[in-house]
N, C-alpha and C positions, 0 to 999 in steps of 0.2 A: 515413937512414930506408930508402932503397932496398935497402941491403944487409940490414937487419934484417927487412924484410918480403918480400924476395926478388922484388921488382918495382920497376920504375923509378917513382919518385914525384917529380914536379916541382912546384916552387912555382907558385901560381896566377898566370897570365899578367897579369891585371888588377892584382893586388896589386903585383907586381914592377914593372909599368909605372908605377903610381902612385908607388912609391918612387923610381924613376928621375927622374920629373918633380919630385918634392919636392927631391931633391938638386940637380937642375938649377936650380931656383928659388933654392936657397940658395947657388948658385955653387960647389958641391962637385962639380966636373966629373968627377973620376976615379971617384967613387962613382956618379954618374949614369951614366957610361959603362959601368961594371961591371954595373949592373942592366939597362940597356937592351940591351947586347950579350948578356947572359945570356938575355933573353927571345927574342932572335933565334935563339940557339943552341938553346934549348928548344922554340921554336915556329917552325920555319923556314917553315911554311905560313901564318903569320899576317901579313896585310897590315898590321895595326895595329902589330905589333912593329917592322916596317921603317919605318913612318911616324913612329913615336916616335923611333927612332934617327936618322932624317932630321932631325927637329926639334932633336935634340941637336946635330947637326953644323951646323945653321943657327946655333944659339946660339954655336957656336965659330967661326963664319964660315968653315967648311970646306965651301964650296959643292960641291966635287967629290964628297965623300963623301955630302953631303946629297942631291945629285941621284941618285947611285947607289942610295941607300936608297929614295928616293921612286919611282924607276923600278921597283924590285923590288916595292914595295907595290902599284903600279898593275898590275904583271904578275900579281899574286895576286888583285886585285880592281879591275876597271876603273872602279868607282865610288868608289874610295878618295879621301879628301880630299887625298891627295898630288898629285892632278892639278893642283889650283889652286896648291899650294905649288911644284910643279915649274915651272909656267908662270911664276910670279913670279920664281923664281931664274934661269930662262933669259932673262928680259927684262933682268936686271941685268948 
């Protein structure tokens, strides 16, 4: 669509985020990862995109990547829910 209209058109952040969580809940991890990383790529200034990707990595028990994404979320929004998630992971 971007080529056709001559302007960059990105999918809606919230919709893509919801799809990522739906696939995560269905344990379709590769699809979930694709949607959630797409959101980070399309919306690099979105604290929520990084928070959601952090949740994905928690589900995979990849704490290192989860912590990285939660920290990025907090750097973009000091009031991000990632603060509590990060504290919990760091206690483990």
